[in-house]
mmCIF file of the N, C-alpha and C atoms, coordinates in Angstrom:
data_MODEL
# 
_entry.id   MODEL 
# 
loop_
_atom_site.group_PDB 
_atom_site.id 
_atom_site.type_symbol 
_atom_site.label_atom_id 
_atom_site.label_alt_id 
_atom_site.label_comp_id 
_atom_site.label_asym_id 
_atom_site.label_entity_id 
_atom_site.label_seq_id 
_atom_site.pdbx_PDB_ins_code 
_atom_site.Cartn_x 
_atom_site.Cartn_y 
_atom_site.Cartn_z 
_atom_site.occupancy 
_atom_site.B_iso_or_equiv 
_atom_site.pdbx_formal_charge 
_atom_site.auth_seq_id 
_atom_site.auth_comp_id 
_atom_site.auth_asym_id 
_atom_site.auth_atom_id 
_atom_site.pdbx_PDB_model_num 
ATOM 1   N N  . THR A 1 1  ? 91.812  135.169 39.756 1.00 0.00 ? 1  THR A N  1 
ATOM 2   C CA . THR A 1 1  ? 92.400  134.199 38.814 1.00 0.00 ? 1  THR A CA 1 
ATOM 3   C C  . THR A 1 1  ? 91.446  133.006 38.971 1.00 0.00 ? 1  THR A C  1 
ATOM 4   N N  . PRO A 1 2  ? 91.546  131.990 38.154 1.00 0.00 ? 2  PRO A N  1 
ATOM 5   C CA . PRO A 1 2  ? 91.006  130.839 38.212 1.00 0.00 ? 2  PRO A CA 1 
ATOM 6   C C  . PRO A 1 2  ? 91.513  129.744 39.349 1.00 0.00 ? 2  PRO A C  1 
ATOM 7   N N  . ALA A 1 3  ? 92.649  130.115 39.825 1.00 0.00 ? 3  ALA A N  1 
ATOM 8   C CA . ALA A 1 3  ? 93.379  129.225 40.864 1.00 0.00 ? 3  ALA A CA 1 
ATOM 9   C C  . ALA A 1 3  ? 92.367  128.814 41.834 1.00 0.00 ? 3  ALA A C  1 
ATOM 10  N N  . PRO A 1 4  ? 91.584  129.443 42.552 1.00 0.00 ? 4  PRO A N  1 
ATOM 11  C CA . PRO A 1 4  ? 90.746  128.961 43.423 1.00 0.00 ? 4  PRO A CA 1 
ATOM 12  C C  . PRO A 1 4  ? 89.532  128.000 42.896 1.00 0.00 ? 4  PRO A C  1 
ATOM 13  N N  . ALA A 1 5  ? 89.038  128.193 41.625 1.00 0.00 ? 5  ALA A N  1 
ATOM 14  C CA . ALA A 1 5  ? 88.273  127.452 41.015 1.00 0.00 ? 5  ALA A CA 1 
ATOM 15  C C  . ALA A 1 5  ? 88.973  125.802 40.543 1.00 0.00 ? 5  ALA A C  1 
ATOM 16  N N  . ILE A 1 6  ? 90.215  126.077 40.211 1.00 0.00 ? 6  ILE A N  1 
ATOM 17  C CA . ILE A 1 6  ? 90.829  124.760 39.970 1.00 0.00 ? 6  ILE A CA 1 
ATOM 18  C C  . ILE A 1 6  ? 91.428  124.009 41.241 1.00 0.00 ? 6  ILE A C  1 
ATOM 19  N N  . LEU A 1 7  ? 91.690  124.511 42.321 1.00 0.00 ? 7  LEU A N  1 
ATOM 20  C CA . LEU A 1 7  ? 91.709  123.940 43.521 1.00 0.00 ? 7  LEU A CA 1 
ATOM 21  C C  . LEU A 1 7  ? 90.377  123.349 44.022 1.00 0.00 ? 7  LEU A C  1 
ATOM 22  N N  . ALA A 1 8  ? 89.369  123.944 43.858 1.00 0.00 ? 8  ALA A N  1 
ATOM 23  C CA . ALA A 1 8  ? 88.197  123.564 44.310 1.00 0.00 ? 8  ALA A CA 1 
ATOM 24  C C  . ALA A 1 8  ? 87.784  122.338 43.551 1.00 0.00 ? 8  ALA A C  1 
ATOM 25  N N  . ARG A 1 9  ? 87.777  122.344 42.321 1.00 0.00 ? 9  ARG A N  1 
ATOM 26  C CA . ARG A 1 9  ? 87.479  121.087 41.667 1.00 0.00 ? 9  ARG A CA 1 
ATOM 27  C C  . ARG A 1 9  ? 88.580  119.941 41.845 1.00 0.00 ? 9  ARG A C  1 
ATOM 28  N N  . ALA A 1 10 ? 89.595  120.520 41.870 1.00 0.00 ? 10 ALA A N  1 
ATOM 29  C CA . ALA A 1 10 ? 90.666  119.160 42.201 1.00 0.00 ? 10 ALA A CA 1 
ATOM 30  C C  . ALA A 1 10 ? 90.573  118.514 43.456 1.00 0.00 ? 10 ALA A C  1 
ATOM 31  N N  . GLN A 1 11 ? 89.840  119.226 44.563 1.00 0.00 ? 11 GLN A N  1 
ATOM 32  C CA . GLN A 1 11 ? 89.630  118.628 45.908 1.00 0.00 ? 11 GLN A CA 1 
ATOM 33  C C  . GLN A 1 11 ? 88.367  117.970 45.929 1.00 0.00 ? 11 GLN A C  1 
ATOM 34  N N  . ALA A 1 12 ? 87.280  118.374 45.046 1.00 0.00 ? 12 ALA A N  1 
ATOM 35  C CA . ALA A 1 12 ? 86.048  117.681 44.703 1.00 0.00 ? 12 ALA A CA 1 
ATOM 36  C C  . ALA A 1 12 ? 86.107  116.536 44.288 1.00 0.00 ? 12 ALA A C  1 
ATOM 37  N N  . LEU A 1 13 ? 86.878  116.289 43.351 1.00 0.00 ? 13 LEU A N  1 
ATOM 38  C CA . LEU A 1 13 ? 87.219  115.216 42.447 1.00 0.00 ? 13 LEU A CA 1 
ATOM 39  C C  . LEU A 1 13 ? 88.309  114.286 43.309 1.00 0.00 ? 13 LEU A C  1 
ATOM 40  N N  . GLN A 1 14 ? 88.764  114.690 44.208 1.00 0.00 ? 14 GLN A N  1 
ATOM 41  C CA . GLN A 1 14 ? 89.772  114.164 45.238 1.00 0.00 ? 14 GLN A CA 1 
ATOM 42  C C  . GLN A 1 14 ? 90.885  113.588 44.303 1.00 0.00 ? 14 GLN A C  1 
ATOM 43  N N  . CYS A 1 15 ? 91.596  114.532 43.542 1.00 0.00 ? 15 CYS A N  1 
ATOM 44  C CA . CYS A 1 15 ? 92.720  114.311 42.505 1.00 0.00 ? 15 CYS A CA 1 
ATOM 45  C C  . CYS A 1 15 ? 93.708  114.280 43.466 1.00 0.00 ? 15 CYS A C  1 
ATOM 46  N N  . ASP A 1 16 ? 94.647  113.483 42.927 1.00 0.00 ? 16 ASP A N  1 
ATOM 47  C CA . ASP A 1 16 ? 96.268  113.380 43.744 1.00 0.00 ? 16 ASP A CA 1 
ATOM 48  C C  . ASP A 1 16 ? 97.203  114.084 43.060 1.00 0.00 ? 16 ASP A C  1 
ATOM 49  N N  . LEU A 1 17 ? 96.827  114.667 41.793 1.00 0.00 ? 17 LEU A N  1 
ATOM 50  C CA . LEU A 1 17 ? 97.858  115.613 41.015 1.00 0.00 ? 17 LEU A CA 1 
ATOM 51  C C  . LEU A 1 17 ? 97.099  116.568 40.209 1.00 0.00 ? 17 LEU A C  1 
ATOM 52  N N  . ILE A 1 18 ? 97.793  117.745 39.915 1.00 0.00 ? 18 ILE A N  1 
ATOM 53  C CA . ILE A 1 18 ? 97.357  118.733 38.976 1.00 0.00 ? 18 ILE A CA 1 
ATOM 54  C C  . ILE A 1 18 ? 98.406  118.730 37.925 1.00 0.00 ? 18 ILE A C  1 
ATOM 55  N N  . VAL A 1 19 ? 97.845  118.656 36.733 1.00 0.00 ? 19 VAL A N  1 
ATOM 56  C CA . VAL A 1 19 ? 98.471  118.756 35.454 1.00 0.00 ? 19 VAL A CA 1 
ATOM 57  C C  . VAL A 1 19 ? 98.490  120.315 34.958 1.00 0.00 ? 19 VAL A C  1 
ATOM 58  N N  . LEU A 1 20 ? 99.376  121.034 34.700 1.00 0.00 ? 20 LEU A N  1 
ATOM 59  C CA . LEU A 1 20 ? 99.297  122.531 34.046 1.00 0.00 ? 20 LEU A CA 1 
ATOM 60  C C  . LEU A 1 20 ? 100.195 122.782 32.940 1.00 0.00 ? 20 LEU A C  1 
ATOM 61  N N  . GLY A 1 21 ? 99.683  123.286 31.922 1.00 0.00 ? 21 GLY A N  1 
ATOM 62  C CA . GLY A 1 21 ? 100.375 123.775 30.766 1.00 0.00 ? 21 GLY A CA 1 
ATOM 63  C C  . GLY A 1 21 ? 100.919 125.173 31.146 1.00 0.00 ? 21 GLY A C  1 
ATOM 64  N N  . ALA A 1 22 ? 102.183 125.311 31.092 1.00 0.00 ? 22 ALA A N  1 
ATOM 65  C CA . ALA A 1 22 ? 102.730 126.722 31.395 1.00 0.00 ? 22 ALA A CA 1 
ATOM 66  C C  . ALA A 1 22 ? 103.024 127.351 30.026 1.00 0.00 ? 22 ALA A C  1 
ATOM 67  N N  . TRP A 1 23 ? 102.654 128.648 29.949 1.00 0.00 ? 23 TRP A N  1 
ATOM 68  C CA . TRP A 1 23 ? 103.064 129.184 28.723 1.00 0.00 ? 23 TRP A CA 1 
ATOM 69  C C  . TRP A 1 23 ? 103.162 130.724 29.129 1.00 0.00 ? 23 TRP A C  1 
ATOM 70  N N  . GLY A 1 24 ? 104.214 131.408 28.615 1.00 0.00 ? 24 GLY A N  1 
ATOM 71  C CA . GLY A 1 24 ? 104.571 132.906 28.782 1.00 0.00 ? 24 GLY A CA 1 
ATOM 72  C C  . GLY A 1 24 ? 103.535 133.882 28.512 1.00 0.00 ? 24 GLY A C  1 
ATOM 73  N N  . SER A 1 25 ? 103.337 135.038 28.951 1.00 0.00 ? 25 SER A N  1 
ATOM 74  C CA . SER A 1 25 ? 102.704 136.157 28.905 1.00 0.00 ? 25 SER A CA 1 
ATOM 75  C C  . SER A 1 25 ? 103.630 137.471 29.131 1.00 0.00 ? 25 SER A C  1 
ATOM 76  N N  . SER A 1 26 ? 103.097 138.447 28.965 1.00 0.00 ? 26 SER A N  1 
ATOM 77  C CA . SER A 1 26 ? 104.155 139.936 29.329 1.00 0.00 ? 26 SER A CA 1 
ATOM 78  C C  . SER A 1 26 ? 104.123 139.902 30.772 1.00 0.00 ? 26 SER A C  1 
ATOM 79  N N  . ARG A 1 27 ? 105.311 140.477 30.999 1.00 0.00 ? 27 ARG A N  1 
ATOM 80  C CA . ARG A 1 27 ? 105.621 141.037 32.570 1.00 0.00 ? 27 ARG A CA 1 
ATOM 81  C C  . ARG A 1 27 ? 104.331 141.945 32.892 1.00 0.00 ? 27 ARG A C  1 
ATOM 82  N N  . LEU A 1 28 ? 103.792 142.771 32.174 1.00 0.00 ? 28 LEU A N  1 
ATOM 83  C CA . LEU A 1 28 ? 102.983 143.431 32.611 1.00 0.00 ? 28 LEU A CA 1 
ATOM 84  C C  . LEU A 1 28 ? 101.732 142.995 32.605 1.00 0.00 ? 28 LEU A C  1 
ATOM 85  N N  . THR A 1 29 ? 101.308 142.248 31.975 1.00 0.00 ? 29 THR A N  1 
ATOM 86  C CA . THR A 1 29 ? 100.296 141.260 32.075 1.00 0.00 ? 29 THR A CA 1 
ATOM 87  C C  . THR A 1 29 ? 100.140 140.498 33.406 1.00 0.00 ? 29 THR A C  1 
ATOM 88  N N  . GLU A 1 30 ? 101.207 139.820 33.562 1.00 0.00 ? 30 GLU A N  1 
ATOM 89  C CA . GLU A 1 30 ? 101.298 139.077 34.849 1.00 0.00 ? 30 GLU A CA 1 
ATOM 90  C C  . GLU A 1 30 ? 101.171 139.869 35.953 1.00 0.00 ? 30 GLU A C  1 
ATOM 91  N N  . MET A 1 31 ? 101.945 141.107 35.831 1.00 0.00 ? 31 MET A N  1 
ATOM 92  C CA . MET A 1 31 ? 101.837 141.933 36.928 1.00 0.00 ? 31 MET A CA 1 
ATOM 93  C C  . MET A 1 31 ? 100.362 142.439 37.364 1.00 0.00 ? 31 MET A C  1 
ATOM 94  N N  . VAL A 1 32 ? 99.549  142.761 36.567 1.00 0.00 ? 32 VAL A N  1 
ATOM 95  C CA . VAL A 1 32 ? 98.526  143.325 36.450 1.00 0.00 ? 32 VAL A CA 1 
ATOM 96  C C  . VAL A 1 32 ? 97.532  142.044 36.930 1.00 0.00 ? 32 VAL A C  1 
ATOM 97  N N  . LEU A 1 33 ? 97.269  141.243 36.409 1.00 0.00 ? 33 LEU A N  1 
ATOM 98  C CA . LEU A 1 33 ? 96.623  140.040 36.700 1.00 0.00 ? 33 LEU A CA 1 
ATOM 99  C C  . LEU A 1 33 ? 96.878  138.692 37.467 1.00 0.00 ? 33 LEU A C  1 
ATOM 100 N N  . GLY A 1 34 ? 98.374  138.783 37.403 1.00 0.00 ? 34 GLY A N  1 
ATOM 101 C CA . GLY A 1 34 ? 98.828  137.480 38.145 1.00 0.00 ? 34 GLY A CA 1 
ATOM 102 C C  . GLY A 1 34 ? 98.847  136.608 37.514 1.00 0.00 ? 34 GLY A C  1 
ATOM 103 N N  . GLY A 1 35 ? 99.566  135.394 37.563 1.00 0.00 ? 35 GLY A N  1 
ATOM 104 C CA . GLY A 1 35 ? 99.461  134.158 36.923 1.00 0.00 ? 35 GLY A CA 1 
ATOM 105 C C  . GLY A 1 35 ? 98.675  132.938 37.696 1.00 0.00 ? 35 GLY A C  1 
ATOM 106 N N  . VAL A 1 36 ? 98.305  132.418 37.083 1.00 0.00 ? 36 VAL A N  1 
ATOM 107 C CA . VAL A 1 36 ? 97.500  131.042 37.581 1.00 0.00 ? 36 VAL A CA 1 
ATOM 108 C C  . VAL A 1 36 ? 98.499  130.008 38.203 1.00 0.00 ? 36 VAL A C  1 
ATOM 109 N N  . THR A 1 37 ? 99.430  129.695 37.322 1.00 0.00 ? 37 THR A N  1 
ATOM 110 C CA . THR A 1 37 ? 100.611 128.948 37.727 1.00 0.00 ? 37 THR A CA 1 
ATOM 111 C C  . THR A 1 37 ? 101.296 129.213 39.072 1.00 0.00 ? 37 THR A C  1 
ATOM 112 N N  . ARG A 1 38 ? 101.758 130.387 38.988 1.00 0.00 ? 38 ARG A N  1 
ATOM 113 C CA . ARG A 1 38 ? 102.251 131.009 40.204 1.00 0.00 ? 38 ARG A CA 1 
ATOM 114 C C  . ARG A 1 38 ? 101.379 131.107 41.355 1.00 0.00 ? 38 ARG A C  1 
ATOM 115 N N  . ALA A 1 39 ? 100.120 131.406 41.231 1.00 0.00 ? 39 ALA A N  1 
ATOM 116 C CA . ALA A 1 39 ? 99.032  131.282 42.459 1.00 0.00 ? 39 ALA A CA 1 
ATOM 117 C C  . ALA A 1 39 ? 98.809  129.737 42.824 1.00 0.00 ? 39 ALA A C  1 
ATOM 118 N N  . LEU A 1 40 ? 98.921  128.974 42.048 1.00 0.00 ? 40 LEU A N  1 
ATOM 119 C CA . LEU A 1 40 ? 98.815  127.300 42.495 1.00 0.00 ? 40 LEU A CA 1 
ATOM 120 C C  . LEU A 1 40 ? 100.261 127.065 43.063 1.00 0.00 ? 40 LEU A C  1 
ATOM 121 N N  . PHE A 1 41 ? 101.250 127.347 42.618 1.00 0.00 ? 41 PHE A N  1 
ATOM 122 C CA . PHE A 1 41 ? 102.294 127.121 43.281 1.00 0.00 ? 41 PHE A CA 1 
ATOM 123 C C  . PHE A 1 41 ? 102.263 127.710 44.774 1.00 0.00 ? 41 PHE A C  1 
ATOM 124 N N  . ARG A 1 42 ? 101.674 128.739 45.028 1.00 0.00 ? 42 ARG A N  1 
ATOM 125 C CA . ARG A 1 42 ? 101.575 129.076 46.464 1.00 0.00 ? 42 ARG A CA 1 
ATOM 126 C C  . ARG A 1 42 ? 100.583 128.521 47.237 1.00 0.00 ? 42 ARG A C  1 
ATOM 127 N N  . GLU A 1 43 ? 99.590  128.283 46.737 1.00 0.00 ? 43 GLU A N  1 
ATOM 128 C CA . GLU A 1 43 ? 98.097  127.773 47.421 1.00 0.00 ? 43 GLU A CA 1 
ATOM 129 C C  . GLU A 1 43 ? 98.166  126.521 47.248 1.00 0.00 ? 43 GLU A C  1 
ATOM 130 N N  . CYS A 1 44 ? 98.383  125.700 46.437 1.00 0.00 ? 44 CYS A N  1 
ATOM 131 C CA . CYS A 1 44 ? 98.068  124.032 45.960 1.00 0.00 ? 44 CYS A CA 1 
ATOM 132 C C  . CYS A 1 44 ? 98.772  123.084 47.139 1.00 0.00 ? 44 CYS A C  1 
ATOM 133 N N  . PRO A 1 45 ? 97.829  122.355 47.986 1.00 0.00 ? 45 PRO A N  1 
ATOM 134 C CA . PRO A 1 45 ? 98.744  121.442 48.676 1.00 0.00 ? 45 PRO A CA 1 
ATOM 135 C C  . PRO A 1 45 ? 98.950  120.113 47.722 1.00 0.00 ? 45 PRO A C  1 
ATOM 136 N N  . LEU A 1 46 ? 98.390  120.074 46.844 1.00 0.00 ? 46 LEU A N  1 
ATOM 137 C CA . LEU A 1 46 ? 98.610  118.974 45.882 1.00 0.00 ? 46 LEU A CA 1 
ATOM 138 C C  . LEU A 1 46 ? 99.813  118.932 44.954 1.00 0.00 ? 46 LEU A C  1 
ATOM 139 N N  . PRO A 1 47 ? 100.464 118.002 44.851 1.00 0.00 ? 47 PRO A N  1 
ATOM 140 C CA . PRO A 1 47 ? 101.649 118.127 43.752 1.00 0.00 ? 47 PRO A CA 1 
ATOM 141 C C  . PRO A 1 47 ? 101.238 118.458 42.424 1.00 0.00 ? 47 PRO A C  1 
ATOM 142 N N  . LEU A 1 48 ? 102.115 119.658 41.695 1.00 0.00 ? 48 LEU A N  1 
ATOM 143 C CA . LEU A 1 48 ? 101.730 120.037 40.372 1.00 0.00 ? 48 LEU A CA 1 
ATOM 144 C C  . LEU A 1 48 ? 102.832 119.356 39.342 1.00 0.00 ? 48 LEU A C  1 
ATOM 145 N N  . LEU A 1 49 ? 102.305 119.439 38.326 1.00 0.00 ? 49 LEU A N  1 
ATOM 146 C CA . LEU A 1 49 ? 103.351 118.804 37.099 1.00 0.00 ? 49 LEU A CA 1 
ATOM 147 C C  . LEU A 1 49 ? 102.792 119.814 35.819 1.00 0.00 ? 49 LEU A C  1 
ATOM 148 N N  . VAL A 1 50 ? 103.868 120.562 35.847 1.00 0.00 ? 50 VAL A N  1 
ATOM 149 C CA . VAL A 1 50 ? 103.866 121.753 34.887 1.00 0.00 ? 50 VAL A CA 1 
ATOM 150 C C  . VAL A 1 50 ? 104.763 121.349 33.486 1.00 0.00 ? 50 VAL A C  1 
ATOM 151 N N  . ALA A 1 51 ? 103.938 121.538 32.513 1.00 0.00 ? 51 ALA A N  1 
ATOM 152 C CA . ALA A 1 51 ? 104.725 120.982 31.228 1.00 0.00 ? 51 ALA A CA 1 
ATOM 153 C C  . ALA A 1 51 ? 104.609 122.373 30.273 1.00 0.00 ? 51 ALA A C  1 
ATOM 154 N N  . HIS A 1 52 ? 105.775 122.600 29.767 1.00 0.00 ? 52 HIS A N  1 
ATOM 155 C CA . HIS A 1 52 ? 105.983 123.721 28.870 1.00 0.00 ? 52 HIS A CA 1 
ATOM 156 C C  . HIS A 1 52 ? 105.811 123.462 27.585 1.00 0.00 ? 52 HIS A C  1 
# 
């Protein structure tokens, strides 16, 4: 997923917050590919602001 790249870029820019747009995908797609938002919630040490 793009989550590691997002985290690396946020850390390189010394960001204080990551803002995400959340949108739904099918359960099957999410099970196979995983969700970027879910991965960031698990891995991100920075605060996340998620807008739907």
